[in-house]
C-alpha positions as CSV (number, residue, x, y, z in Angstrom):
1,M,109.1,5.8,118.2
2,S,112.7,5.1,119.3
3,T,113.5,3.3,122.5
4,P,115.0,5.3,125.4
5,S,118.5,3.9,124.7
6,E,118.3,5.0,121.1
7,S,116.9,8.4,121.8
8,S,119.3,9.2,124.6
9,A,121.9,9.7,121.9
10,I,120.0,12.6,120.4
11,L,122.8,15.2,120.5
12,P,125.4,13.1,118.7
13,R,122.8,12.0,116.2
14,L,121.8,15.6,115.5
15,R,125.4,16.6,115.0
16,L,126.1,13.7,112.7
17,E,122.9,13.9,110.6
18,T,122.8,17.7,110.3
19,R,126.5,18.2,109.6
20,P,126.3,18.6,105.7
21,F,123.4,21.1,106.1
22,H,125.2,23.0,108.9
23,D,128.2,23.3,106.5
24,A,125.9,24.6,103.8
25,V,124.7,27.4,106.1
26,E,128.3,28.3,106.8
27,Q,128.8,29.0,103.1
28,N,126.6,32.1,103.1
29,P,128.0,35.3,101.7
30,F,128.3,37.0,105.1
31,N,130.4,34.2,106.6
32,L,132.6,34.0,103.5
33,A,133.3,37.8,103.7
34,L,133.9,37.5,107.4
35,T,136.4,34.6,106.9
36,A,138.1,36.5,104.1
37,G,138.4,39.7,106.3
38,T,136.4,41.7,103.7
39,V,133.1,42.0,105.6
40,T,131.4,45.4,105.2
41,A,128.5,47.2,106.9
42,A,126.4,46.4,103.8
43,D,127.2,42.6,104.2
44,T,126.3,42.8,107.8
45,T,123.0,44.6,107.1
46,Q,122.0,42.1,104.4
47,F,122.9,39.1,106.7
48,L,121.0,40.6,109.7
49,A,117.9,41.3,107.5
50,K,118.0,37.7,106.2
51,M,118.3,36.3,109.8
52,Y,115.4,38.5,110.9
53,G,113.3,37.2,108.0
54,F,113.9,33.6,109.3
55,L,113.9,34.2,113.0
56,E,110.8,36.3,113.3
57,P,108.4,33.7,111.9
58,Y,110.2,30.9,113.8
59,E,110.0,32.9,117.1
60,A,106.3,33.6,116.4
61,E,105.7,29.8,116.1
62,L,107.7,29.2,119.3
63,H,105.7,31.8,121.1
64,A,102.4,30.4,119.9
65,H,103.4,27.0,121.2
66,A,105.0,28.3,124.5
67,A,102.4,26.5,126.6
68,T,103.9,23.1,125.5
69,F,107.1,24.1,127.2
70,G,107.7,24.6,130.9
71,P,109.4,27.5,132.6
72,A,112.7,25.5,132.7
73,W,113.0,26.0,128.9
74,Q,113.5,29.7,129.5
75,L,111.8,30.7,126.3
76,D,111.5,34.3,127.4
77,Q,115.3,34.6,127.2
78,R,115.6,32.9,123.8
79,Y,113.9,35.4,121.5
80,R,116.5,37.3,119.4
81,A,114.6,38.9,116.5
82,P,114.2,42.2,118.4
83,L,117.9,42.4,118.8
84,I,118.3,42.3,115.0
85,L,115.9,45.2,114.6
86,Q,118.1,47.2,117.0
87,D,121.2,46.4,114.9
88,L,119.5,47.2,111.6
89,A,118.3,50.6,112.9
90,R,121.9,51.4,114.0
91,L,123.1,50.5,110.5
92,G,120.5,52.8,109.0
93,H,118.2,50.1,107.7
94,D,114.7,51.1,108.9
95,A,112.6,49.1,106.4
96,A,111.0,45.9,107.6
97,P,113.0,43.0,106.3
98,P,111.1,40.4,104.1
99,L,110.1,37.3,106.0
100,Y,110.9,33.8,105.0
101,P,107.8,32.7,103.1
102,E,107.5,29.1,104.2
103,L,109.1,27.7,107.3
104,P,109.4,23.9,107.7
105,P,106.5,22.6,109.7
106,L,106.6,23.7,113.3
107,T,103.3,22.3,114.6
108,S,104.6,19.9,117.3
109,R,107.0,20.4,120.1
110,A,109.3,17.9,118.6
111,Q,109.5,19.9,115.4
112,L,110.1,23.1,117.4
113,L,112.9,21.3,119.3
114,G,114.6,20.4,116.0
115,A,114.4,24.0,114.9
116,M,115.6,25.2,118.3
117,Y,118.6,23.0,118.0
118,V,119.6,24.9,114.9
119,L,118.8,28.4,116.0
120,E,120.0,28.0,119.6
121,G,123.2,26.6,118.2
122,S,123.7,29.7,116.1
123,T,124.2,31.7,119.3
124,L,127.5,29.9,120.0
125,G,129.5,31.7,117.3
126,G,128.1,35.1,118.0
127,Q,130.8,36.2,120.4
128,V,133.5,35.3,117.7
129,I,131.6,37.1,115.0
130,A,131.1,40.2,117.2
131,R,134.9,40.4,117.7
132,Q,135.5,40.1,114.0
133,L,133.0,42.8,113.3
134,D,134.8,45.0,115.9
135,K,138.0,44.5,114.0
136,A,136.3,45.5,110.8
137,G,135.0,48.7,112.4
138,I,131.4,47.5,112.5
139,A,130.5,48.0,116.1
140,T,126.8,47.2,115.9
141,H,126.1,43.7,117.0
142,A,123.4,43.3,119.6
143,F,122.2,40.1,117.8
144,F,125.6,38.5,118.0
145,T,126.3,39.4,121.7
146,G,122.7,39.3,122.9
147,R,123.3,36.6,125.6
148,A,126.9,37.5,126.3
149,E,128.2,35.4,129.2
150,R,124.9,33.5,129.5
151,T,125.3,32.0,126.0
152,G,127.0,28.8,127.1
153,Q,124.8,28.4,130.1
154,L,121.6,28.7,128.0
155,W,122.9,26.3,125.4
156,K,123.9,23.7,128.0
157,A,120.4,23.9,129.6
158,F,118.7,23.5,126.3
159,C,120.9,20.5,125.4
160,E,120.1,18.8,128.8
161,Q,116.3,19.4,128.3
162,L,116.4,18.2,124.7
163,T,118.3,15.0,125.7
164,E,115.7,14.3,128.5
165,A,112.7,15.0,126.3
166,A,114.1,12.6,123.6
167,A,115.2,9.9,126.1
168,T,111.9,9.8,128.0
169,G,109.9,9.5,124.7
170,E,108.2,12.8,125.6
171,D,109.2,14.0,122.1
172,D,109.9,11.8,119.1
173,P,113.6,11.8,118.2
174,E,112.9,11.1,114.5
175,A,110.7,14.2,114.3
176,I,113.4,16.3,116.1
177,V,116.1,15.2,113.7
178,A,114.0,15.6,110.6
179,S,113.0,19.1,111.8
180,A,116.6,20.1,112.4
181,V,117.6,18.9,108.9
182,H,114.7,20.8,107.3
183,T,115.5,23.9,109.3
184,F,119.2,23.9,108.3
185,Q,118.2,23.3,104.6
186,A,115.7,26.2,104.7
187,L,118.1,28.5,106.4
188,A,120.9,27.7,104.0
189,T,118.6,28.4,101.0
190,W,117.4,31.6,102.5
191,L,120.9,33.0,103.5
192,N,122.5,32.1,100.2
193,Q,119.9,33.9,98.1
194,R,121.0,37.4,97.0
């Protein structure tokens, strides 16, 4: 296990060690169409279905391990898979999206924290994406705007709690970083499959 001085740098370490895998996630077909200004409702539907397929099993694991988190983690405000189902229904997609078949291990709180770093971080770009979808005439985006003005506040609270958990040795920084890397890798693979 890392010493407190090593583990207190968990956020810069996560940013550095996950950067190539974060970049790979950004190369998914939806983001590329969004960047090119060619995004369609079909692109959006496919992306949302893929995100649901990944988020639903992750959130089920998070819910199953909720007792290892305290109320300060605000888990009840962090579940977003139901928002995707709302968007999909508005886009005319009523079939249950396929679920990601094999998430990286999420059996410890440290592993869940690594995955949370990835999936909580994904909320930050939602406001920008929602505006781009509006410009494209695709006005359905509960998933992207789900936390609205509370997005930054919830992210900051998560980062503070993550830093404290790693710095005190409550959760193993090595396991947190490894889980974040595995989560980014799995998500990139899933989103880039057609």
